[in-house]
N, C-alpha and C positions, 0 to 999 in steps of 0.2 A: 543377711542383708547388711550393706555398708552403712546405711542410714535409716532412721525412722521416717524422715521426710527429706525429699530432694525437690528443690524449687527451681524452676527454669525461668529466669527473668528477674532483674533486681529493680523494678519500678515500684511505685507505691503499693501495688498489690503484692508483689513478690517479697520485697524487703521487709514490709510490715509483717507478713506471714512468717518470715524467717525469724524475726525478732521474737514474735509471740511464741513460736515453736521452741526457741531456746529458753524462753521464760518458763515454760511448762515442762521442761526437762526432756524434750525430744532431741535426739541426735540429728542434727540438721546441717544440710549443705545447700548453697545457692549457686546457680550457674549463671554467669553474665558474660556476654561476649564483648561488651564495649563500655557501657556507662552505668555506674552505680547510681541509682535514683531514676533511671529510665528517662523517657521523654519528658515527664513532668518536671523533674529537677534540672535537666540539662538544656532543654530548648523549648519546653512547654510552659507549664504553670508558673514556675518561679521566674525564669528569665523574662518571659513576656510581661509578667506583672511588674517586674523591676523596671523595664523600659517604659511601660505605661505610666508608672509613677513619676518617672523623669519628665515624660511628655506632659502630664497633668500639671506638674510644678512649673514647667516652662510656660504653659498657657496661662496659669494663674499669675505668674510674675508680670504679665502684661497689664494686670488690673490692680496692682498693689496700691495705687493712689487712693482707691476706694477704702482702703484700710488705714489711711493716714500716713502712708510711707512715701516720702518724696525722694527725689534724687535719682530715680531709675530712668535711664534713657531707653525707652522701649525700642527705639530704632537700632540700638546696639546689641539687643538681645539676640543670641543665636543658640541653636541646639547642637551640642557637641556629641555626635553619634559615637565616636570612639571612646570618649570618657563615660558615656552611658553604658556602652558594652562592658567596659572595664569594671564598673560598679556591679553590673549584673553578674559578671564572672566571679567577682570576689564573694558575692552572696552564694552563688552556686557551689563554689569550692568549699566554703565553710560548711554548708549544709551537707554536701557529699562526704566531707571528712567526718561529720557527725554521724551519718548513717554507717560509714565504715566502722567507726568506734563502737556503735551500738551492736553491730553484727558480731564483732570480736568479743565485746563484753558479755554477750549472751551465748558464746560458744559456737557461733555459726561459721562453718568453713566456707570460704569464698573460692569458687573454682572459675577460672577465666577460660572461656572458650565457647565454641558453638555446639549446642546440644542437639542430639537426635534421639527420638524416643524408641526404645527397644520393644520387644514383644513379651518380655517376661519380667516386668517391674524393673526394667533396666533403662539406663540412659547412657548414650555414648557421647563423650565429650572429646572431640578430636581423636576418635578411635579408641579412647580409653573407656572401658565398660565400668559403670557404677550402678549398684543396685540399691533400691530403697523400698520400704514397705508401702510408702505413699509418695506419689509424685504429683506436684502441683505445677501446672503450666500457667505462666503469667508473662507471656511474651508481648502483650500489648497490641497496638494498632498504629497505623500511619495513614496520612491522607491519600486518597486515591490519586494515582499519577495523572498528570495532564495528558491529553490525547497526543498521539504521535504527530498529528498535524501541527502541533505547537512545539515541535522539537527545536525549532530555530528561535523560539521566543525567549526572552530573558527571565526564565522561571527561577524563583527562589522557593525552595522548600523551607519549612520552619527550622529544620535541622541545620540548614546552610545560611539562613538569614543573618546569623550573628558573625559570619565570616566575611560579610561585605565590608569594604573599607569606607563606603559612603552610601547615602541614600539618595537616589535620583529624584527628579521632580514629579514625574507622572507615574502614579502607582495604580495598578489594577489588582484587586483582591478577589479571588473566587472562593465560594463556600456558602453553605446554607445555615451554619450553626453559630454558636456563641463566639468561637475564636475568630471567625471571619469578621464579625461586627467589631470585636475588640481591636483587631489589627487595622481595620479600615479607619477606626477613630484614632488609633495611635498615629498613623501617618498624617491624618488631618490635623491633629494637635500640634505637629511639628511643621505645619504649613506646607504640606504637599498637596498636589492635585490628586484626588482619590476617586476611584470608581469601584463599587462593590457589585459583583455579578453573582446572582443567586437564582435558584429554581424556586419559584413561588409556591409550588406544591409542597416543598419541604423546608421553606425558609423559616428558621427558628421553630421547627417542629417540636412539640412538647411544651412550649410556652403557652400561657393563656393568651387568647386573642387580644385581650386588653393590652398586654405588654407588647405584643407584636405590632399593634397599631401605634403604640407610643414610640417604639424603636424606629418604625418606618418613618414617622413624622420627624423624629429627632435627626435621622440621617439627612432628611431634606433641610432641616434647620441648620445643621452643621455643614451644608453644602457638599455632602458626599453623594455623588451620583449613584443611584441604585437602579440596576438593570435586572428585572425579573423575567423568567420564562425564556432566557437565552443563555448561551454558553459561548466562550471564545472559539471561533472556528479556525482561524489561521492568523499568522503574524507576517505582515508585509510592510516593509519600509518604515519600521518603527511604530506601526499601528496594529492594533488588534481588530479583526473583523468580527463584530458581534451583532447578529440579527440585522444585517444590512447597514449597521453603523460602523464608523471607523473611530476607534478610541486610541489616542496617543498613549503609548505604554513604554516606559523605561524599565519597569520591573513588574513581573506578574507573580504575585504571592499566592502559593497554593495552600488554601485552607479547606480543601474539599472534604466531603464526608469520608469517614475513616474505614479502612479495611484491616481485617485481622492479620497479624504477623504470625504465620503458621510455621511450625517446625516440621522437619522431616520425621516420618514415623513408620516403623516396620509394620505396625498394625494400624489400619486406617481409623482416624478419629471421625465420628459422625459430625457433620456440619449442618448449620441452619441454611435456609434458602439464601441468606445474604453472605454466606461464607464464613461465619463465625463458628467456634467450637460449641456444639450443642451440649447442654448440661442439664442435670436434674435440678430441683429446687435446692439441693444441698451442694450444687456445683460439681457433681461427679459426672464424668464423661461416660461414654459407652464402654470404656475400659475400667473395670473394677479397681478402685484404689488410685485412679488417675483423675485429678481435678483440673478445672480451668477457671481462673478468676481474672477480674479486671477486664480491660477492653477486649481481649481475645475471645471472651464468651459473648460479647455483643449485648449484654444485659444493661450496661451503663457505660458511659465514657467519661466519668469524672473520677478524679483521684481519690476523693474521700470515700466513695462507694467501693472502689477497688480495695482500699485498705480495710474497710469493714468486712468485705467478702473474705479477705485473707485471714482476719482474726476469727471469723465464723468457721471457716474450714478447719483451721488448726484446733479450735475448741471441739469441733465435731470429731476429729481424729483422736483427740485426747479423751473424749468421752465427757466433756464439759458441756452441760446443757446451756444453750444460749439461743436467743431469737434473732432472726434477721428479717427486717422489714425493708424490702427493696422498693417500696412505694413512697415512703416518706424520707426524702433527702433533699438538701438544698441544690438548686441550680443557680449558679452565680455568673454575673457578667461584670467585668471590671472596667466598665465604661465611665463616661462622665455625663450624668451621675451614674453610680453603680446601680445594678438591677439584680434582684434576687427573688426567687420563687420557691415555694415548698408546698407539697400536698396536691390536692385536686385542682384542676383548672375549672373555670366556670362552665365550659362546654362539656367537660366530663361529668360534672354534677348534674347538668341538664339531661345528659344521656342516661343517667341512672334514675332520673325521675325524682330526685330529692328536692324537697321544699326548702329553699335556702334564702339567706339574707346576705346582702353585701354591705359592709361597713367600711367607710373611707375617711381618711383624714389627711389634709395637705401639709407639706412641710412649710408652706408659706405662713402658717399660723403657729409654728414652733419656734420658741425663743432661741434655743441653741443653734438651730439651722440659720436663723437670722444673724446671730453673732458670727457664725463661720462664713456667712455669705453663700450658703448652699441651700437656697429655698426651693429649688426645682425638685419636684417629686411628691410622692405620697405613699401611704400604706393602704392596702386593700385587703380586707379580711373577709373570707367566705365562710359562713357558718350554717349549720343545720338549724332550721327554725324551731323544730320540736324540742330538742334537748340543748341547743346552743353549742354543740361540739364544733370546734374549729376544724374546717375541712381543708382550707388552703389559705395561704398568705402570699401576697405579692408586694414587694417594696421597691420603690424608686427613690434613692437617696444616696448621698455621698458615701455613707458607710453601710449601705444595704447588705453587702456580703458578710459583714460582721453581725449586723442586727438580726439577720434571718435565723441565727442560732437560737434566739429566744423562742421564735415560733417552733423551731425543731424540738426544743425542750418540752413545751407544753403540748404539742401535738403528739409526741411520743407516749404521753400518758393520757391521751384522749381528753385533753383539757378543753374547757368551754370558754365562751366569751365572758361568763361570770368570773371565772378564774382570772382571766386577763384583766378585767375591770377592777378586781380586788387586789391586784398586785401593785404595791407601791413602787413607783419609779422615781429615781432621783431627779431633782430639778436644779438647773436646766440641763436636760439631755435630749438628744434626738429620739432616743428610745421611748420617750413619753408618748410618741404617736401610737404605740401599742395600747397604752392606757386609754387614749382618746378613742381609738377604734373599738376597744372593748366596751367603753361607755356608749358609743354610738350604736353598737349591736344590742346592748341591754336596754338602753333608754335613749339618752342624748349625750353627744360629746360635750365636754365642759367648755372648750375653747372654740367651738364651731358655731 
């Protein structure tokens, strides 16, 4: 065999697996046809969060007088899309170079080209045959293409959004999940007219109903038009026809549900009903020694879970015992305010018949949140009444996506509300809302 491990795809699943494989002494190669870092690093997680940060700062600049900063003529403020893109590109290039460095540092060979899976533990890259004891498929996913009836519409895929020279006035975003809401709010923050079109049956599927209700209300407050139960039908004279309505549209941004990016294979890979590669709990496909991790397996669509899967598979191949809990991981939304969730939703707890308690604490009573001018939001902790085990946490706060890591830490060791209440938090910090929610669960919150 040429390699111990051959990985196809250099996104967060593939490149993390490759680095880990090199660390544990496995002879490793990774095949990538276009972008080191994959969708996440090049046009997904990192670039979109970079432009969102610019949009948030642009919006906050309109309210600097509240912080005692005079001399800002709000009427002269403008959002420079090209400078925003340039900043995003600089961040992406720096991170991509870092990934390249880590691959080389850990002895991983980078092979550029398009891979095809052979039938005998082999992979063909542009007709060159390469063999490996273990093959890991990490080819990712992409949004479902818009219908052919919209072929004449001004469609922008996330991969091509950053190639636009300017952002027009009337934006329509399609999609049911987190990225669709993030992008809708991005365009609104830079003062565009925005419509979000989603399917109510799948709108933010997986989030707690409490959060879905909050987000729906927030979209209305932000004056983002939300259309549920309909889909763009055709594009005529600069307008989208949606459920009998005509929506002016200069740009149609595709954030639709994702489809697996499958590679050609001499031996068929077994697929799920939704078209993702079917795997065991250890992420092995129907082909022995061939694994599938990240989006392509359809078990999760977030980068941090993809990376965790990659580390787990490499540990398994190396014979290192490790645990993989695919149930407890953060779901983050980089909106204003940010939103984060981990663990069970209230509806899931009810379905299991667990006797539970809800503990809540608002940011409006938190000193650091007041200092920062970010008092919108709250923490919501769901716990088992019998033992006090924390079952789920939902946060709406300016830094919710960072704060959720605390919940991840104590939930990973089956921590209880008593543990949370006894954990001393620095003051003043927004994270004190955890302490208050813990006290609220045990007895009574101090500042409520």
